[in-house]
C-alpha positions as CSV (number, residue, x, y, z in Angstrom):
1,M,-2.7,-8.5,6.5
2,Q,-0.1,-7.7,3.9
3,P,1.8,-10.6,2.3
4,F,5.4,-11.0,3.5
5,A,6.6,-10.1,0.0
6,S,4.7,-6.8,0.1
7,Y,6.2,-6.1,3.5
8,I,9.7,-6.7,2.2
9,L,9.1,-4.5,-0.9
10,R,7.9,-1.6,1.3
11,K,10.9,-2.0,3.5
12,Y,13.2,-2.0,0.5
13,Y,11.7,1.2,-0.8
14,E,12.2,2.8,2.6
15,A,15.8,1.7,2.8
16,T,16.6,3.0,-0.7
17,G,14.7,6.3,-0.2
18,W,12.0,5.7,-2.8
19,N,8.6,7.3,-2.1
20,E,6.0,4.9,-3.5
21,D,3.2,7.1,-2.1
22,N,4.0,9.7,-4.8
23,L,2.7,7.5,-7.6
24,Y,-0.6,8.2,-9.3
25,S,-1.6,4.5,-9.0
26,N,-1.5,4.9,-5.2
27,L,-3.5,8.1,-5.1
28,T,-6.5,6.5,-3.2
29,R,-4.4,4.3,-0.9
30,S,-5.7,5.9,2.3
31,S,-9.4,5.3,1.6
32,N,-8.7,1.9,0.1
33,A,-7.0,0.7,3.3
34,I,-10.3,1.3,5.2
35,L,-12.9,0.4,2.6
36,D,-11.2,-2.3,0.4
37,F,-9.6,-4.6,2.8
38,Q,-9.4,-8.2,1.7
39,V,-10.9,-10.8,4.0
40,P,-9.2,-14.2,3.7
41,R,-11.5,-17.0,2.3
42,G,-10.9,-20.2,4.1
43,L,-7.8,-21.2,6.2
44,H,-4.4,-19.9,5.2
45,F,-0.9,-20.3,6.8
46,H,2.2,-18.3,6.0
47,V,5.7,-19.0,7.3
48,S,8.7,-16.8,6.4
49,K,12.4,-16.8,7.3
50,S,15.3,-14.3,7.0
51,P,18.5,-16.3,6.9
52,N,20.4,-13.0,6.5
53,N,19.7,-9.3,5.9
54,K,19.6,-9.8,2.1
55,F,17.9,-13.2,1.5
56,K,14.4,-14.1,2.5
57,T,12.2,-17.1,2.1
58,T,8.4,-17.5,2.4
59,Y,6.0,-20.4,2.3
60,S,2.2,-20.4,2.1
61,L,-0.4,-23.2,2.6
62,N,-4.1,-22.8,1.9
63,A,-6.0,-25.6,3.6
64,L,-9.6,-24.5,2.8
65,P,-11.6,-24.4,0.5
66,S,-8.9,-26.2,-1.6
67,L,-5.5,-27.5,-0.7
68,N,-2.6,-25.7,-2.4
69,G,0.4,-23.7,-1.6
70,S,3.4,-21.7,-2.8
71,L,7.1,-21.0,-2.0
72,G,8.9,-17.8,-2.7
73,Y,12.4,-16.3,-2.5
74,I,13.4,-12.7,-2.2
75,F,16.9,-11.2,-2.6
76,T,17.9,-7.5,-2.1
77,S,21.1,-5.7,-2.8
78,C,20.9,-3.7,0.4
79,D,20.6,-5.0,4.0
80,L,17.1,-4.9,5.4
81,Q,16.8,-5.0,9.2
82,L,13.5,-6.8,9.9
83,N,11.7,-7.7,13.1
84,S,10.1,-11.1,13.7
85,S,6.4,-11.6,14.0
86,T,6.9,-11.6,17.7
87,D,7.9,-7.9,18.0
88,V,7.1,-6.3,14.6
89,R,4.8,-3.3,14.7
90,I,1.3,-4.2,13.8
91,R,1.1,-1.0,11.7
92,D,4.0,-2.2,9.6
93,V,2.3,-5.4,8.4
94,V,-1.3,-4.3,7.9
95,Q,-2.8,-1.8,5.5
96,H,-4.1,1.2,7.4
97,F,-5.0,4.8,7.0
98,K,-2.1,7.2,6.9
99,V,-1.3,10.8,6.0
100,Y,1.0,11.1,3.1
101,D,4.3,12.8,3.7
102,Q,5.5,15.9,2.0
103,P,6.8,15.3,-1.5
104,R,10.5,14.8,-1.6
105,A,13.0,13.9,-4.3
106,P,14.3,10.3,-4.1
107,E,17.5,9.8,-2.2
108,A,20.6,9.0,-4.3
109,R,22.9,6.2,-3.2
110,P,26.2,7.5,-1.9
111,E,29.1,6.9,-4.3
112,V,31.8,4.5,-3.2
113,W,35.2,4.8,-4.8
114,L,38.1,2.4,-4.5
115,G,41.4,2.9,-6.3
116,G,39.9,5.5,-8.6
117,E,37.0,3.2,-9.6
118,R,33.4,3.4,-8.5
119,V,32.6,0.1,-6.7
120,D,29.1,0.7,-5.4
121,R,26.3,-1.2,-6.9
122,R,22.8,-0.1,-7.9
123,Y,19.8,-0.9,-5.8
124,Y,17.7,-3.9,-6.9
125,L,15.2,-6.5,-5.6
126,M,14.5,-9.9,-7.0
127,Y,11.4,-12.0,-6.1
128,G,10.1,-15.3,-7.3
129,R,7.2,-17.5,-6.3
130,L,6.2,-21.0,-7.4
131,Y,2.6,-22.2,-6.9
132,V,1.9,-25.9,-6.1
133,P,0.3,-27.9,-7.7
134,T,-0.5,-25.6,-10.7
135,G,3.1,-24.8,-11.5
136,R,2.4,-21.1,-12.0
137,L,5.5,-19.0,-11.6
138,D,5.5,-15.3,-10.6
139,A,8.6,-13.1,-10.8
140,L,9.4,-9.5,-10.0
141,Y,12.5,-7.4,-10.5
142,S,12.9,-3.8,-9.3
143,T,16.0,-1.7,-9.8
144,R,17.0,2.0,-9.7
145,L,18.3,3.4,-13.0
146,G,19.4,6.6,-11.3
147,S,18.6,8.9,-8.5
148,S,15.1,9.6,-9.9
149,W,14.4,6.7,-12.2
150,Q,13.2,3.2,-11.3
151,I,12.0,0.2,-13.4
152,V,9.8,-2.6,-12.2
153,A,9.5,-5.8,-14.3
154,A,6.9,-8.4,-13.4
155,A,6.2,-11.7,-15.2
156,I,3.7,-14.5,-14.9
157,S,4.3,-18.0,-16.4
158,E,1.5,-20.5,-16.2
159,Q,1.7,-24.0,-17.7
160,R,-1.0,-25.4,-19.9
161,G,-1.4,-28.5,-17.9
162,Q,-4.4,-30.4,-16.5
163,Y,-5.0,-27.8,-13.8
164,A,-5.1,-25.0,-16.4
165,A,-7.4,-27.1,-18.5
166,Q,-9.7,-27.7,-15.6
167,R,-9.8,-24.0,-14.7
168,A,-10.6,-23.2,-18.3
169,K,-13.4,-25.7,-18.3
170,N,-14.9,-24.3,-15.1
171,S,-14.7,-20.7,-16.5
172,R,-16.1,-21.8,-19.9
173,R,-12.9,-20.6,-21.7
174,P,-11.0,-22.4,-24.4
175,E,-8.3,-24.8,-23.0
176,T,-5.7,-23.0,-25.0
177,A,-6.2,-19.8,-22.8
178,D,-2.8,-18.6,-21.6
179,H,-2.4,-16.3,-18.7
180,S,1.3,-15.7,-19.1
181,N,2.3,-12.1,-19.2
182,I,5.2,-9.6,-18.9
183,L,4.6,-6.2,-17.4
184,L,7.1,-3.3,-17.4
185,N,6.7,-0.2,-15.4
186,L,9.1,2.8,-15.6
187,Q,8.8,5.4,-12.8
188,H,10.3,8.9,-12.8
189,D,10.0,10.7,-9.5
190,R,11.2,14.3,-9.0
191,G,9.4,15.0,-5.8
192,K,7.3,17.8,-7.2
193,W,5.9,15.5,-9.8
194,C,6.0,11.9,-10.7
195,S,5.3,10.0,-13.9
196,E,4.8,6.3,-14.8
197,Y,5.0,4.5,-18.1
198,T,3.6,1.0,-18.5
199,W,3.7,-1.8,-21.1
200,S,1.9,-5.1,-21.0
201,A,2.8,-7.9,-23.4
202,A,-0.4,-9.9,-23.1
203,D,-2.7,-7.3,-24.7
204,G,-0.2,-4.9,-26.0
205,L,-1.2,-2.3,-23.5
206,W,0.6,1.1,-23.4
207,G,-0.1,3.5,-20.6
208,A,1.2,6.7,-19.0
209,R,0.4,8.3,-15.6
210,A,1.5,11.6,-14.1
211,L,1.0,13.2,-10.7
212,Y,1.8,16.8,-9.8
213,N,2.0,18.1,-6.2
214,F,1.1,21.7,-5.6
215,G,2.8,23.6,-2.8
216,K,6.3,23.1,-1.5
217,T,8.5,20.0,-1.3
218,V,10.6,19.1,1.7
219,E,13.7,20.8,0.2
220,E,11.8,24.0,-0.4
221,E,10.2,23.9,3.0
222,G,13.7,23.6,4.5
223,H,14.9,26.7,2.7
224,D,11.8,28.7,3.9
225,K,12.6,27.7,7.5
226,I,16.0,29.2,7.2
227,R,14.7,32.4,5.7
228,R,12.1,32.6,8.5
229,R,14.8,32.5,11.1
230,E,16.3,35.7,9.6
231,K,13.1,37.8,10.1
232,R,13.1,40.9,12.2
233,V,12.0,40.4,15.8
234,D,9.1,42.7,15.4
235,E,7.7,41.0,12.3
236,E,4.4,39.0,12.8
237,D,2.8,36.2,10.8
238,A,-0.8,36.4,9.6
239,M,-3.3,34.3,11.4
240,E,-4.6,31.3,9.4
241,G,-7.5,28.9,10.0
242,G,-9.0,25.8,8.6
243,L,-7.3,22.6,7.5
244,K,-3.7,23.1,6.3
245,G,-2.7,20.8,3.5
246,R,-1.7,20.3,0.0
247,I,-3.3,19.3,-3.3
248,S,-2.1,16.7,-5.8
249,A,-3.6,16.3,-9.2
250,G,-2.9,13.7,-11.9
251,A,-4.2,11.8,-14.9
252,E,-3.6,8.6,-16.9
253,I,-4.1,7.5,-20.4
254,Y,-3.8,3.9,-21.8
255,F,-4.4,2.1,-25.1
256,S,-4.6,-1.6,-25.9
257,A,-3.4,-2.5,-29.4
258,R,-4.9,-6.0,-29.1
259,E,-8.3,-4.9,-27.9
260,K,-8.3,-1.7,-30.0
261,S,-9.6,0.2,-27.0
262,G,-8.3,2.8,-24.6
263,G,-9.2,4.9,-21.7
264,V,-8.4,8.0,-19.6
265,S,-8.9,9.1,-16.0
266,T,-8.1,12.1,-13.9
267,A,-7.9,12.5,-10.1
268,V,-7.3,15.0,-7.4
269,R,-6.3,14.6,-3.8
270,F,-6.2,16.9,-0.7
271,T,-4.3,15.8,2.3
272,T,-3.4,17.5,5.5
273,V,0.3,18.3,6.2
274,P,1.9,16.2,8.9
275,D,3.1,18.2,11.9
276,A,6.5,16.7,12.1
277,T,9.4,16.5,9.6
278,P,10.0,12.7,9.7
279,P,7.8,10.5,7.5
280,S,4.4,9.8,9.1
281,S,5.2,6.1,9.2
282,Q,8.0,6.9,11.7
283,L,5.9,9.1,14.0
284,H,5.2,7.9,17.5
285,D,1.7,6.4,18.0
286,A,1.1,8.7,20.9
287,V,1.7,11.9,18.9
288,V,-1.5,13.9,18.7
289,P,-1.6,16.2,15.7
290,S,-2.9,19.8,15.9
291,Q,-5.5,19.1,13.1
292,P,-7.3,15.8,12.2
293,P,-5.3,13.9,9.6
294,T,-7.6,14.0,6.6
295,T,-7.4,12.8,3.0
296,I,-10.0,13.7,0.3
297,T,-9.9,12.1,-3.2
298,A,-12.0,12.4,-6.3
299,V,-11.5,10.2,-9.4
300,L,-13.2,10.6,-12.8
301,N,-13.2,8.3,-15.8
302,P,-15.0,10.1,-18.5
303,I,-15.2,7.2,-21.0
304,L,-16.8,4.8,-18.6
305,G,-18.7,7.6,-16.9
306,H,-17.5,6.6,-13.5
307,I,-17.1,9.1,-10.6
308,S,-15.7,8.2,-7.2
309,A,-15.2,10.6,-4.2
310,A,-13.8,9.5,-0.8
311,Y,-13.3,11.3,2.5
312,A,-11.1,9.7,5.2
313,S,-10.1,11.1,8.5
314,R,-8.6,10.0,11.8
315,V,-11.2,11.5,14.2
316,S,-9.3,10.3,17.3
317,Q,-6.0,8.8,18.2
318,D,-7.3,5.2,17.7
319,L,-10.2,5.7,15.3
320,A,-10.3,6.5,11.6
321,L,-13.5,6.8,9.5
322,C,-14.0,6.8,5.7
323,S,-16.9,7.2,3.3
324,R,-16.9,6.8,-0.5
325,F,-19.6,7.5,-3.1
326,D,-19.4,5.9,-6.5
327,F,-21.7,6.9,-9.4
328,N,-22.0,6.1,-13.1
329,V,-23.5,8.9,-15.3
330,Y,-24.5,6.4,-18.0
331,S,-26.3,3.8,-16.0
332,Y,-27.2,5.9,-13.0
333,E,-25.9,3.1,-10.7
334,S,-24.5,4.3,-7.4
335,E,-23.0,2.9,-4.3
336,W,-22.2,4.4,-0.9
337,T,-19.6,2.7,1.2
338,M,-18.7,3.5,4.8
339,G,-15.9,2.0,6.9
340,A,-13.9,2.4,10.0
341,E,-10.7,1.1,11.6
342,W,-10.2,1.0,15.4
343,W,-6.8,0.4,17.0
344,V,-6.5,-1.4,20.3
345,K,-3.4,-0.5,22.3
346,R,-1.5,-2.2,25.0
347,S,-2.5,-0.8,28.4
348,S,0.3,0.3,30.7
349,Q,0.3,-1.4,34.2
350,S,3.0,0.7,35.7
351,A,2.2,2.0,39.1
352,D,4.4,5.1,38.8
353,P,3.4,7.7,36.2
354,V,5.8,8.0,33.3
355,P,6.2,11.1,31.3
356,Q,4.7,10.7,27.8
357,E,7.9,11.7,26.0
358,V,9.8,8.9,27.9
359,L,7.5,6.1,26.6
360,G,9.2,4.0,23.9
361,P,7.6,2.3,20.9
362,A,7.0,-0.9,22.9
363,D,5.0,0.9,25.6
364,E,2.6,2.4,23.0
365,E,2.6,-0.4,20.5
366,T,-0.8,-1.3,19.1
367,Q,-1.9,-4.8,19.7
368,S,-4.7,-5.2,17.1
369,V,-6.9,-3.4,14.7
370,L,-10.6,-4.0,13.9
371,K,-12.0,-3.0,10.5
372,A,-15.6,-2.8,9.4
373,R,-17.3,-2.0,6.1
374,I,-20.9,-1.6,5.1
375,S,-22.4,-0.4,1.7
376,T,-25.7,0.2,0.2
377,N,-25.3,-3.0,-1.8
378,Y,-25.9,-4.9,1.5
379,D,-22.2,-5.8,1.8
380,V,-21.1,-6.0,5.5
381,S,-17.6,-7.1,6.3
382,L,-15.6,-7.4,9.6
383,F,-11.9,-8.1,9.8
384,W,-9.7,-8.3,12.9
385,E,-5.9,-8.3,12.7
386,G,-3.6,-8.7,15.6
387,R,-1.0,-10.8,17.4
388,L,-1.3,-13.9,19.5
389,S,1.9,-14.9,21.2
390,N,4.5,-15.2,18.4
391,V,2.1,-15.3,15.4
392,L,0.0,-12.8,13.5
393,L,-3.7,-13.5,13.0
394,G,-6.4,-12.3,10.7
395,I,-10.0,-13.3,11.2
396,G,-12.8,-12.0,9.0
397,V,-16.3,-12.5,7.8
398,V,-18.1,-11.3,4.7
399,S,-21.9,-11.2,4.7
400,D,-24.7,-10.2,2.3
401,L,-27.7,-8.9,4.1
402,G,-29.8,-8.9,0.9
403,N,-29.5,-12.7,0.6
404,R,-31.7,-14.3,3.3
405,S,-30.9,-17.9,2.2
406,R,-27.1,-17.3,2.5
407,P,-26.4,-14.3,4.6
408,V,-22.7,-15.3,5.2
409,R,-20.7,-15.4,2.0
410,A,-17.3,-16.2,3.4
411,L,-15.3,-16.9,6.6
412,G,-11.6,-16.8,6.9
413,L,-8.6,-17.3,9.2
414,E,-5.1,-16.3,8.3
415,V,-2.0,-17.2,10.4
416,A,1.5,-15.7,9.7
417,Y,4.8,-16.4,11.3
418,F,8.2,-15.0,10.3
419,S,11.6,-14.8,11.9
């Protein structure tokens, strides 16, 4: 399941009207949710608390295979209304397949004036986490610079103590190895297109990404609907068939001054158009679309010779399937990965039939999700995420069918509670 900090960050973007799905770095998010889920290794506990709508605390404890933990604090400039682990939607706290919404320009914050002066503040989020006993400190700061600009600054500070020296010894690295870093990411979203500019202090990395969405944005679609209402009554529309969707294409380029190396990549994505105007994350679970929600992606890295193509689709209301093929033109190495996610919903015990449109979110809330992954490299993984009483649970296993002496590589249990 997603960490509590990631859940807060996503809710912060929703509250401020920022579309994180329009970034080139999130182009393959739909297929990654099914094929690249992370199974916990060992025993993990997470407890989080929201004293008020702006301040959050989170604590983690890893009991196995080693004993360590962390504590974190989150503060946002805007109020975030959050549910507890008892009644939060399972779909809101787990990574899952979704259909991307139509591109839309970010929402600007309403201006507040008092006595002839503007008194409203810009959106921002601050996050810090301290790891025990290593003393590592992670920090993140995100703020809006305008209606279409956002900057995200992340930092890692790791002490060169006995724990760092021990890790360097185990990894056969010099004890002076420093993993501290500062990362800046500037994002510019106009709805139709979105660009990112990245700088990393550790290796002097400079990078730029851009994503362009073909077709119409939400604003343009709204104008077309108004014009269609003004048609003559005897005017007819042409019949269309096949999947209706839109295409997004993008590229990235990066260069490391320290390593004296760089790289480029390009990608394209096709996704079907949601049937309703609201974002797909707000759609009712029981809504059955007129066409199967589908996402097709292809990524090419010409310098490394790597090609990746993925096809993900929700074949039924509770089942989504995905397959991905990776190939390297230089080494001829290839991998085919298949995965699925199956949602288990709460069964209604009402004796009297209730119309479907009357059912609320609680009646159609999903209780758990089961994910499975298998590849030609003999990697087989199973992961179950759901709710038990007031806590969220995640149980998974990772196995290697090619290793007869040790077929099970890892087992994990994750328990999360927040209020």
